[in-house]
N, C-alpha and C positions, 0 to 999 in steps of 0.2 A: 465943708464938703467940696472935694475937688471939682473944678470946672475945666472943661477942655479949652485949650487956647485956639483949637482949630474950628473956627466958626464958619469956615468956607462952606458954601452950599454943596450938598451931596447930590450929584447929578448922574452918576454912573451905576448901572445895574448889569448883572450877568444872570442869564437864564439858561441853565444847562438843558439841552433838548436832544441828547444823542442816544437816548435809550432805544431799545428795540421794540418795546411795547408788546412783549410776548403774552401778557395777560389778556390782551385783546385780540389775539389771533383768532380767526384768519382775517378779521377786519383790517389789521395793521400789516398785512403781508406786503402791500404796495403803498399804503398811506401811513405817514407818520401818526403816532397816537395823539400827538399834540394838535392834529388837524381834525380829530373827530369833533363833530358839532355838538355843542351844548345849546340846545334850541336852534338858533340859526347863526351862531358865531362859533368858530373853532375854539376849543378850550384855551389855546395859547393866547388868543387875543384878549381874553379876560385878564390874564396875567400881565400882558404888556399895558393894558389900560390901567391896571392897579399901580404899576410902576410909574407911568406918566403922571397919574393923578397926584403922586407924592413928589413930583418934581424930578424924577429920575428919567431924564429924557435922552440920555446917551446909553443905549442898550446893546450889549453884545450877547448874541445867541450862540451857544456852543452846540454845533450839530454834528451829524455823522453821515454815513452813506445813506442814500435814498431819502434825504430830508430836503430836497430842493423845493418842495411845495411850501415849506415854511418861509423861505426867502421870497418866493413868488407871491405869497399872500400879503406880505407887507410892502410889496413893490407896486408900482402903477401898472394897471392892465388897460392900456390905451385903446385897444380894439373893442373891448367889452364896454368901456366907458363911452366910447363914440356911439356904439350901438344903443346903449341905454338912453343917451342923450337924444339920439335921432327918434326913438320911440317915445320920448317925453316921459320916461320912467325916472323921474328926478329923485324920488325917495330911494329907489334902489340904487341910483347913481351915487347918492350921498353916502349910503351904507357901504358901497364898495370902496369909495375913497376914504372912508373913516380910518381904516386900519393904516393907510399910508401917511396919515398926518399925526400919528400918536407920538412918535419919537424918531430920533436918528438911529437907524438900525445898523448894527455891524455884526459880522458873522465870523466865527472861528470854527475849525474842525478838530474834533477829538479823534485822533488817529485810531485808537482802539478803546474798547469799553473797559477802562481801568479804574472806574469808580468816580464818585462825585468830586472827591478831592482833586483827582487828575483833571477833571473838566474845569474846575475853578482855576486850576494852575495854568490852563490853556489861555486864560484871559489876562495874564500877568502884564503883557506889553500894553494892552488896551487900558488897564486900570492905572498903570504907573504907580505913583506914590499916593494916590487919592484914596479916601475911604469909599466903600462901594457896597451895594446890596446884592445878595444872591436870592433869587426867587425860583422855587421849584414849581414846575408846571402842573404837577398832580394836585397841588393844593390850591383851590380857588377860594379866595377870601371875599365874602360878600361886601360889596361896595359901600353898604351902609355901616359896616363895622371895620374901617381901615385900621391896620396896625403899623404900617410903615411910618406914618407921621410920628407916632409915639416912639418907635425905635430910633428914629432920627433925633428926636428930642433928648432921649436918654444918652445917645452917643455925644451930643453937643454938651451935655451937662457933665458927664463922667469921663469921656473919652473912651478908648478901647472898643471892644466889640459888643454887639448886642444880638441876642437870639430870641426868636419868638417861641414861647412855650404854651402848651395846653395841658390841662389835667385830664388824664385818662384813667380807666379802671386798671387795677393791678393785672387783670387778665389780658389787657391790651398792650401793656408796656413793652412786651418782647418784640413788638413790631416797629418800635421807634428807638431813636436815641433818647436816653433818659439822663436828666440833669440832677446833680446834687446842688441843692440851693440853700441859701441863708437869707434872712431878711436884711434889708439895708437899713441905715440909720433913718429915723423918721425926719420929716421935714424936707423931703426931696421935692415935693410938689407934684410928683407923677405917680399915679396909682398903678398897682399891680406890677411892681418892679422888684426883682430879687437879684441877689449876687450869686453867680454860678462859680462853684469851686471844683467842679469836675463833670465829666460827660462819659457815658458808657453806651456803646452802640448795640442796640437790640439785646438788652440783658434779659435773663430769665426773671420771672416774677420775684424770686428770692434774692436775686443779686442786684435788683434795681435800687439805686440810691434814693428815688422818689417816684411818685406817679406823675411827675411833670415831663411830658414828652416834647421833643424838638419838633416844632412845626417848620415847614419848608420856607421860612423867611430868616435871613441872616443879614446883619450889617457888620462888615468887617473892615479892618484896616489892612493896608498893604503888607504889614508884618506877617500876615497868614502865608504869603507865598514862600518865604524862607522856611517856615515851619513845614509847609507841604513838601517842599524839595527834600526835607530830612525825614519825612514820615514813611515808614515802611508799609508795604501792603498789610492790611488787616483782614477783617472779615471778608469772606469770599474772594481773598487774594486781591482786593481792591484797595486803592488809596482812599481812605475814609476822611471826609471833611470833619466828621465828629472827632476823630482821633486828633487831628491837628488843632481844633479849637480846645480840646481837653488839654493839650500841651500848653496852649496860651494861658490857661487858667493857673498854670504853675509858673509863668514867666511875666509877672505883673510889671517888672521893670523893662520888659521887651514886648510892647504892644498894648500895654494898659490892661485894666480889669475887663472881665466878661460879665455882662449883666443879661438878665432875661426879662422879657415882658410877657406877662401871662395873658393870653388871648381868651376872651370870653364871648366872642361874637360868633357869627355863622361862618362855617368853613365847609367846603365840599371836597371830598376825596375822589377826584375823577380818575385816579389811577387804579381804582377798584371798580369792578363791574357794578356792584350794588350802589356804591357811592356815586358813580357816573349817572346811573339811571335816576337816583334820588335828586341829584343836582338838576338834571334836565326837567324832571317833573316839577320840582319846587319852583325853579326860575320861570318855567313856562306858566305855571299856575298863577304867578304874581303879575304876569304881563296883562296890560289892559286890553290888548288885541287878542290874546289867546285865552287868558284866565277864565273869564266867565263860562265859556262853553267847556273848557277842560275840566274846571272844578265840578260842573254839573255832571259831566261824563264820569268822572272819577267817583263821585258819590253813588251814582247808579251802578257803576262797575263793582265797587266794594260791597254793595248790598247783595250782589249775586254770588260773592265768593263763599266757599264753604268755610265753616268755623275751623 
């Protein structure tokens, strides 16, 4: 079984965050959707924490207009810190400083909303020739079920690119990129890994190659940039990252194989209103400071709901 000769630690990640957040209007009229709070932290901080925990400490965030709040959140707020220190609010002070210590943050600007592939292409100079991860901010992965370490392990064993997959119902597959998959040879030592032979962006139920949907976590080699430069606009007249990775599955001699890691843990879709509410309630209900009273209130509240 092939083993990658590139065992250099993977430290770079790209987080596209240039979307307009129209599904959350009017809340996102003046606030980036990534800054909407999930309990008491903005959604984007959970994503940066996930990357940092996997050793990805050089992070480029791809932003757009009206996204300055993202940069400010991961920067020092010296006046606020001084005020909290003066008041002796040291727990709050530490929570404010926490986001500034997670990683070395870099920022790039996507000039116009031309799709996820175009956003990733914006990071080409930052990435250079190194393998790197892409994390989409709408997908929050529960910290108890990390997937990035497994994806890194698969890349180091096989080389090439690695995509996170999750199984969804046939009725849901049209909302995702769908992967054509095949089992790998036994004996890899890594569970829930498949070989990807093709990808289709948001297919109909009848045209989907499988019920394995692309989750918003990718580990890519720098070969993706040349393919993205050659990828014509696809669905919605945007440059689709899925289309470029699908092309990589046909070019094993140029970029290596494409594998998928099937994710079976907890994931929250904060890009959807219902998913956002579910994430907030679930995470808050598990907190030691909020959970006991919130769970009691929820039980009483649900009892009073009509059938």
